[in-house]
Structures are given as structure tokens and as C-alpha cells.
LUMFI-372260 format. One line per field, with one value per residue (C-alpha): chain; residue in one letter; x, y, z. Coordinates in Angstrom, 1 decimal. Layout:
N
chain = (A;...)
res = (A;...)
X = (X;...)
Y = (Y;...)
Z = (Z;...)
This chain:
260
chain = (A;A;A;A;A;A;A;A;A;A;A;A;A;A;A;A;A;A;A;A;A;A;A;A;A;A;A;A;A;A;A;A;A;A;A;A;A;A;A;A;A;A;A;A;A;A;A;A;A;A;A;A;A;A;A;A;A;A;A;A;A;A;A;A;A;A;A;A;A;A;A;A;A;A;A;A;A;A;A;A;A;A;A;A;A;A;A;A;A;A;A;A;A;A;A;A;A;A;A;A;A;A;A;A;A;A;A;A;A;A;A;A;A;A;A;A;A;A;A;A;A;A;A;A;A;A;A;A;A;A;A;A;A;A;A;A;A;A;A;A;A;A;A;A;A;A;A;A;A;A;A;A;A;A;A;A;A;A;A;A;A;A;A;A;A;A;A;A;A;A;A;A;A;A;A;A;A;A;A;A;A;A;A;A;A;A;A;A;A;A;A;A;A;A;A;A;A;A;A;A;A;A;A;A;A;A;A;A;A;A;A;A;A;A;A;A;A;A;A;A;A;A;A;A;A;A;A;A;A;A;A;A;A;A;A;A;A;A;A;A;A;A;A;A;A;A;A;A;A;A;A;A;A;A;A;A;A;A;A;A)
res = (M;G;A;V;E;E;E;R;T;V;E;E;A;P;M;P;G;S;T;T;G;V;P;Q;A;H;P;G;P;W;W;A;R;A;A;R;A;A;W;R;Y;V;R;R;A;P;G;T;Y;V;W;L;A;I;L;L;V;T;T;Q;V;I;R;H;V;D;P;V;T;A;D;R;I;L;Q;R;R;S;T;N;L;H;H;L;Q;V;S;P;V;R;V;L;L;T;S;A;L;W;I;A;G;G;G;W;L;S;Y;F;A;L;Y;N;L;F;H;V;P;A;E;R;W;L;G;T;L;R;W;L;S;V;A;V;L;A;H;V;G;A;T;Y;L;S;E;G;V;L;G;W;A;I;H;R;G;L;A;A;P;K;A;V;Y;T;L;D;Y;G;V;S;Y;A;L;A;G;V;V;G;V;L;S;Y;L;I;V;R;P;W;R;Y;L;Y;V;G;G;V;L;A;V;Y;V;Y;G;V;H;Q;S;R;D;Y;T;S;I;G;H;L;S;A;A;L;I;G;L;A;C;Y;P;I;T;R;D;R;P;G;A;F;D;P;A;A;V;V;R;E;S;W;R;R;V;R;G;W;R;V;R;G;R;R;Q;P;G;R)
X = (-32.2;-29.1;-26.9;-28.5;-28.0;-24.4;-23.8;-25.3;-23.1;-20.0;-21.0;-21.8;-18.6;-15.9;-13.0;-9.5;-8.2;-11.6;-13.0;-16.6;-18.5;-15.6;-16.4;-14.4;-12.6;-13.8;-11.5;-14.2;-13.8;-10.7;-12.6;-13.7;-10.2;-8.9;-11.6;-10.7;-7.0;-7.7;-9.8;-7.0;-4.6;-6.9;-7.9;-4.2;-4.1;-7.6;-6.7;-4.9;-7.9;-10.5;-8.4;-8.1;-11.9;-12.5;-10.0;-11.8;-15.1;-13.7;-11.8;-15.0;-16.8;-14.2;-14.2;-18.0;-18.6;-17.9;-14.5;-16.0;-17.7;-14.5;-12.5;-15.0;-14.9;-11.1;-10.7;-12.8;-10.5;-7.3;-4.7;-3.7;-2.6;-6.1;-7.8;-5.1;-5.9;-9.7;-10.5;-7.3;-8.7;-11.4;-9.0;-6.2;-8.6;-10.5;-7.4;-6.1;-9.2;-8.5;-5.8;-3.7;-2.1;-1.9;-4.8;-6.3;-4.6;-1.2;-1.9;-3.3;0.1;1.9;-0.3;0.3;4.0;4.5;1.4;0.4;3.8;4.0;0.6;1.2;4.5;3.6;-0.1;-2.9;-2.6;1.1;1.0;-1.8;0.2;3.1;0.9;-0.9;2.4;3.8;0.7;0.2;3.9;4.8;1.7;2.6;6.3;5.7;3.0;5.3;7.9;5.2;4.2;7.8;8.1;4.9;6.2;9.5;7.9;9.1;5.5;2.3;-0.1;-2.9;-0.7;-2.5;-5.3;-3.0;-4.7;-3.0;-4.5;-3.6;-2.1;1.5;2.8;1.5;2.9;6.3;6.3;5.5;8.2;10.6;9.6;9.8;13.6;13.6;12.0;14.9;18.0;21.5;23.4;20.5;18.7;21.4;21.1;17.3;17.5;20.1;17.7;14.7;16.6;18.1;14.6;13.1;16.2;16.2;12.6;13.3;16.3;14.1;10.9;12.0;8.4;6.7;5.2;8.6;9.7;6.7;7.6;11.1;9.8;7.4;10.1;12.3;9.4;9.0;12.7;12.2;9.5;12.1;10.9;7.5;9.3;11.7;9.7;8.1;9.2;10.0;12.6;13.0;16.2;16.3;19.3;17.4;14.4;16.6;18.3;15.0;13.5;16.6;16.3;12.7;13.5;16.3;13.9;11.3;14.0;15.2;11.7;11.1;14.1;13.0;9.5;10.1;11.7;8.7)
Y = (37.2;35.3;38.4;39.0;35.3;35.5;38.7;37.1;34.0;36.2;38.2;35.1;33.2;33.4;35.6;34.0;33.4;33.9;31.3;32.0;28.7;26.6;24.8;26.2;24.0;25.2;24.0;24.4;25.2;24.0;21.3;19.7;19.8;18.2;15.5;14.7;14.5;12.3;10.0;9.7;8.8;6.2;4.4;3.8;1.4;0.0;-3.1;-1.1;1.2;-1.5;-3.2;0.0;0.5;-2.9;-2.3;0.9;-0.9;-3.7;-1.3;0.6;-2.7;-3.6;-0.1;-0.1;-3.5;-4.6;-6.3;-9.8;-9.6;-8.1;-11.0;-13.5;-11.9;-11.9;-15.4;-16.8;-15.1;-16.1;-18.1;-20.1;-23.7;-25.0;-23.0;-23.8;-27.4;-27.2;-24.2;-22.9;-21.1;-19.2;-17.9;-17.1;-14.9;-13.3;-12.7;-10.2;-8.0;-6.8;-4.6;-5.9;-3.0;0.6;2.7;2.8;6.1;4.6;1.8;4.3;6.0;2.6;1.4;4.6;4.4;0.7;-0.9;1.9;2.1;-1.7;-2.1;0.7;-0.9;-4.6;-4.3;-5.4;-9.1;-9.4;-7.1;-9.2;-12.4;-11.0;-10.0;-13.4;-15.3;-13.3;-13.5;-17.3;-18.3;-16.2;-17.5;-21.1;-20.5;-18.6;-21.0;-23.9;-22.4;-22.1;-25.7;-26.9;-24.9;-26.6;-30.0;-29.4;-28.1;-24.5;-23.2;-24.2;-26.5;-23.9;-21.8;-23.6;-21.1;-18.0;-15.0;-14.3;-12.0;-8.8;-7.4;-6.9;-10.1;-9.0;-5.5;-6.9;-9.0;-5.9;-3.9;-6.7;-6.9;-3.1;-3.6;-4.4;-1.1;0.8;1.3;0.2;1.0;2.3;-1.0;-2.6;0.1;-0.4;-4.2;-3.8;-1.5;-3.8;-6.8;-4.9;-3.8;-7.2;-9.1;-6.6;-7.3;-11.0;-10.2;-8.0;-9.9;-13.5;-14.5;-16.2;-12.9;-11.3;-14.5;-14.1;-10.6;-11.5;-14.5;-12.3;-9.8;-12.7;-14.1;-10.6;-10.6;-14.1;-12.7;-11.3;-13.4;-11.6;-8.2;-9.0;-7.7;-4.8;-1.3;1.6;2.3;4.6;6.6;8.3;10.4;11.7;12.6;14.5;16.4;17.3;18.4;20.6;22.1;23.0;24.6;26.7;27.8;28.9;30.8;32.5;33.5;34.8;37.1;38.5;39.2;42.6;44.0;43.7)
Z = (-49.8;-50.8;-50.2;-46.8;-45.8;-47.0;-45.0;-41.9;-42.3;-42.5;-39.5;-37.4;-38.3;-35.5;-36.2;-36.4;-32.9;-31.4;-28.9;-29.9;-30.4;-28.9;-25.7;-22.8;-20.3;-16.9;-14.2;-11.6;-7.9;-6.0;-4.2;-7.5;-8.8;-5.6;-5.8;-9.4;-8.5;-5.5;-7.7;-10.3;-7.5;-6.0;-9.2;-10.1;-7.1;-6.8;-4.8;-2.1;-1.6;-1.6;1.1;3.1;2.9;4.3;7.1;7.9;8.3;10.4;12.6;13.3;14.1;16.7;18.1;18.6;20.2;23.7;24.5;24.9;21.4;19.9;21.3;20.0;16.5;16.3;17.8;14.9;12.4;14.1;12.1;15.1;14.9;15.7;13.0;10.4;10.9;10.8;8.5;6.9;3.9;5.9;8.5;6.1;4.1;7.0;9.2;6.6;7.0;10.5;12.0;14.9;16.7;15.6;14.2;10.7;9.9;10.6;8.2;5.7;5.7;5.4;2.6;0.6;1.2;0.2;-1.2;-3.6;-5.4;-5.5;-7.1;-9.6;-10.6;-10.6;-11.5;-9.2;-9.9;-9.3;-6.3;-4.8;-5.5;-3.5;-0.6;-0.5;-0.7;2.1;4.3;3.8;3.8;6.9;8.7;8.2;9.0;12.2;13.4;12.5;14.8;17.5;17.0;17.3;20.5;21.9;20.9;22.6;25.8;25.2;24.9;26.7;24.8;25.0;22.6;19.7;20.3;20.3;18.7;15.4;12.8;10.9;7.7;8.7;7.1;3.7;4.3;5.1;1.9;-0.2;1.6;0.5;-3.1;-3.6;-3.4;-7.1;-8.0;-6.5;-8.7;-7.7;-5.5;-3.4;-3.7;-1.5;1.1;1.2;1.5;4.3;6.1;5.7;6.9;9.8;11.0;10.9;12.3;15.1;15.8;16.1;18.4;20.6;20.8;20.3;19.5;16.5;15.3;14.7;13.0;10.7;9.8;8.9;6.9;5.0;4.1;2.8;0.8;-0.7;-1.7;-3.2;-5.5;-7.9;-10.9;-10.7;-11.1;-13.9;-16.9;-15.1;-16.4;-14.2;-11.6;-8.6;-8.2;-4.8;-5.8;-8.9;-6.7;-4.3;-7.2;-8.8;-5.5;-4.8;-8.3;-7.7;-4.3;-5.9;-8.6;-6.0;-4.1;-7.3;-8.3;-4.7;-4.9;-8.2;-7.1;-5.4;-8.5;-10.7)
């Protein structure tokens, strides 16, 4: 019996190099792989995607109610001069949960372009700090300009109830702080472009909202101390070189394919 048991043990043992008895990694169908890749992408910027999910819900709410109800909802969340005096914390929080102008998909693209890399680089807490500073600071600066205009008779007194809400101030602040992720000399080109866009907006619109956008971008640029000990850098030239190298590699492989 001992010999038989030993023989069975030898027969049942896996041969060298064999995968018998070793759990196999099954990649699964393409949709499962795509879902896993999407989840890995999302969980690296959780704050951004929670915010986008809230914006999706609020956008659908406004889309499916009548105009009078929509106006009432947004008026209660407006960071106008009246609400900043009577309930500043409530309106500063809730005004950043609604989209003003543009569709949700356009903000989905902008959030992936700016908020996602900022949150991954800075971490969720620092990224959120920049967004909050820009949102709150630009709101008070822009509304302060409006209050000054009302006091000087340059704007009507009823402007204290002006509708003011949205996420664009926070976005402008994050656009500004991303300057410090970009390596020199491209950083200076990026900062120049950001300032040119927002200064041009002030020149064209000459309203308190465009002043708020410029203020938010400047607040983002002033957040340099938050970024100093963060690792990582983005080199646009290196990205272009790497992309070109890959394109050349694909072209070379494509020319060799017929000769196989």
C-alpha cells in the first residue's frame, strides 16, 4: 500500500513548468476589464467624481421641473449680496452644487481635464481646500465689486438679489493651482495663457462674474504653499516626445506586418 500511495503521489504531482493546480488569472470579457479600468481611474480622484455625481443629479432636477420652480430653487442657493448677509454658509455650500451655463457633459470634460489631475497630485484634502478658497474668495470679491457699484449708483439697488451660483469659480482656482504641476519653462506659458483668458473675459464682459473668474484664478496661483512638498511634475515636451515615439513604433510595425 505504501508503494501504491507513493506512486499515486508521484503521478499526481505537477510536472515542472506545468500550471496544473495553480489558479489561473482569467482576464474576463472586455466589458469587465473596461469596468475595472474605469473604477481604478475614478477611485484615484474620489472627490471629483462625488462632486460630478451630485451635479448630475441637480442638473436633472432643474431639467425636469418647470421654469418657475427652477428659478425658485436657484434663487434660494444664490450667493447674492442679500443671502451673503443673512445665510452665507448655506448659500456658499449649496451654490457649488449646481451648474450655471453649459451642460453636464461639458463640465464632465473640464473636471477630468483639471480637477482630476489636481486631486491626484495634491490629494483630496488639499485639492478641496484650493477649490473652496477659490469659490468663497472669488464670490466675496466679485460681490464686493457689485456692492461698490450699487453704492456708487453704477448698478441698480435690486442687484443685491442677482442670481449667482455655479462651480466655475472653484474650477478657475484649480486651473490656476495646476500651474505648479507643470515644469518650467512651460509653466510660464501656461500661466500666461490662463491670465490672458480670464483678463480677456473681464475686458469683454465687464461684469462681476468675469471679475470673479479672474479672482479665482489668482487665488489658485496664490495657493503655491499648498503645493511645495507635493511630488510629481508634468512635462508637456516629454509627453509629446513619448507620443511621437509610440506613433513611430506603430508605423514601423505596420510596415513590417506584410513581410511575415
